[in-house]
C-alpha positions, 0 to 999 in steps of 0.5 A, a space after each residue: 520667547 516668540 517661539 514659545 508664544 507660537 507653540 501656545 497658539 498652535 496648541 490653542 487652535 487644536 483645543 478650539 478645534 476639538 471643542 468646536 467638533 463636540 459642540 457641533 455634533 454632540 452638545 448642540 444636538 443633545 441640547 436641542 433634543 432635551 428642549 424639544 422633549 421639555 416643550 412637548 411635556 409642557 404642552 401635554 403635561 395634563 395628558 402625560 400626568 393622567 397617563 403616568 398616574 394610571 394604575 395599569 400603566 404603572 404595572 406595565 412599565 414596572 414589568 418592562 423595566 424588570 424584564 430589561 434589568 433581568 435580561 441585562 444581568 443574565 447576559 452579563 452573568 453568562 458572558 462574564 461570571 459563568 464557568 465553562 469547560 472545553 476539551 482540546 483533543 490530541 495535543 502533541 507532547 514534546 520532550 526535551 532530552 539528548 536524542 543522540 544519546 538516549 531513546 525514550 519509550 512510554 511517553 504518550 504522543 498526544 494528550 487531551 487538555 481540558 480548559 476551565 474558566 469563563 467563556 470569554 477567557 476560554 475563547 481567548 485561550 483557544 486563539 493562541 496558535 499553539 497549545 504546547 505540552 512538554 516534559 523535561 527529561 534532560 536530567 534523567 538517566 537510563 531506567 524507569 521513571 514517572 514524569 509529570 507533563 506540563 502545559 504552557 498555560 497562556 492565560 492565568 485566568 484559565 485552569 487546565 487538566 491534562 489526560 494523561 497528566 503523568 507517564 511512566 517512561 523508560 530511558 534507554 541508551 541509544 546504540 547503533 549498528 550497520 545493516 545490509 539494505 535490500 528492497 521490496 517492489 510495491 504495486 507491481 500490478 500497476 504496471 502494464 501487463 506487458 511490462 515487468 521490473 527487471 532490476 532495482 539498483 539502490 544508491 547504497 548497500 547498507 544503512 545505520 540503525 539506531 535505537 535501544 539495544 533490544 530493539 536492534 536485536 529484533 531487526 531482521 532486515 531493512 528494506 527500501 520500499 520501491 513503489 511503482 505507483 510513484 512512477 508517473 509514466 512507466 515505460 521500458 528503460 531506467 527510471 530514477 526514484 528519489 526519497 524512497 523510504 526505508 523500513 525495518 522488519 523483524 523475522 515475522 515481517 512486523 515493522 520495528 520502530 528504530 531510527 534509520 540513517 539515512 531515512 531515504 535512498 535513491 533507487 534506479 528501477 529498470 523496466 523491461 518487456 520480456 516477450 517470446 513468439 511461440 508456436 501454438 501446440 494443440 493438445 487433445 485430452 481424453 479418448 476418442 470414440 472406439 475406432 476413431 483417430 485424429 486425421 488433422 488439427 488446424 488452428 487459425 493462429 499458428 504462433 502467439 507472442 507471450 509476455 512474462 518473466 524471463 526465466 519462464 519464457 526461457 523454459 517455454 518452447 511452445 504454447 499449449 492449448 488443450 481441447 477435449 476429445 472425449 467420446 468424439 466420433 465426428 469432426 468438430 470446430 472449437 472456439 477457445 479462450 486463451 488461458 495465460 499459464 503461470 508466469 505469463 502476464 499477457 498474450 498477443 491472441 485472446 481467442 483462437 479457432 481449432 478445426 479437428 477432422 477424424 478418420 478410422 484408426 489403424 495400428 502400426 509397430 515400429 521396431 528396434 527403438 533405442 532406450 534412453 534413461 533418465 534421473 541417474 547420476 552418471 558421475 557415479 554410475 553406469 547403466 546397461 541393458 541386462 540382455 539383448 532383448 532389453 536393449 531395444 523396444 518395439 513401439 505400437 502407434 495408433 492413429 490415422 493412416 495418413 498421419 502414420 504414413 508421414 511419421 518420422 520414427 526418430 520422433 518416437 522416444 523410449 525412456 526409462 526412469 532410474 530415479 532412486 535406484 542404486 547398483 544392481 539389476 532392476 526391472 523398470 517401466 518403459 514409456 513411449 512418447 511422440 511429438 505428433 499429438 494426433 497419435 497415441 503411443 505405447 510399448 509392446 513390452 511394458 518392462 525391461 531389465 537394466 544393470 547399474 554399476 558404480 564407476 
């Protein structure tokens, strides 16, 4: 009994506190305000009565009241009753089906959703984090089907329309095949000109592709796309790239949309800097003025370091630099900008200076030079001179006397080309060349006869 009385007293105190709060801050101020207005009206009753009974005053008050009512009604009708529409563009579509067993084609990736309703409801609907559009394909078998897309509506007061709302899809059984994996190197040009990709090693040699059977037949190759731009600081050595994407291509190089397992691989990229130091070889082109010969060709640079593909470097024995000597009749200095040959990415020298001096031309003959043949399959045929006169050739050399006096005859080569020739006797052209490009060479006899026989 005592406990009940104590609870009753506590509840009474709470209600007394609430009543005191409202009495102090609401009831008492309003009462005082009304009393003041009443006293003001009593003291000024005649003036107010005259003001209110004035015809113009009544018209103005009526107009103000009418405008106020119109404004309130208009605002409420716009906010509550007015129907509006808003479009949510490119909303993703999700499909429910067995992704391990089937492939779906023809289903749109996104749709546009038009929301129709009161502005306030549309505003609330847009606040939801997702606007999921879905379609249930779990009961469908392989073949063509027309399906209806569904929008998981959040508010019952909102109407919606999907564009498109239906789709004609094709369900295929998913099959798989194993394919060999190759690679492509992208953005090689991003490397420093002195560097090159010498090799790429992938962590696997094959992958599994999955999809509709007709799609797998289109796949000609599967490649790992090794992108040099993904290497932060390329330098000589091995660099590991993870998560290298894989792409399937058809025979025309177009991407084929199939599933690739795994979707990425790890690649080890070997970066090298192949280089070779080559002697500079000045190559005169054209013909000098009559009676003139080259006495000397000197360059301020004797050798040059080139950077490029290793197979190109292996084939180079010198670095040729051409100069034009057409109709030249006096000494000349050349300032030359170095041009990079095909397969060479960088050179150590950008420009060089060549000094050419001229002399009067003389002619000298070099006799009894042996003949070398080329382009004949020596596993099937043998070749010999038709006569003793065809066995040796005399070469005519023109140039500066000083250069010819120092010429080693062994550097003069006499050759014949036997390409496309078979057994029998043939008359062939004679070609004479020499290693000293300051001189000109020609055979005294333009043709010789040789006999080809089968072994």
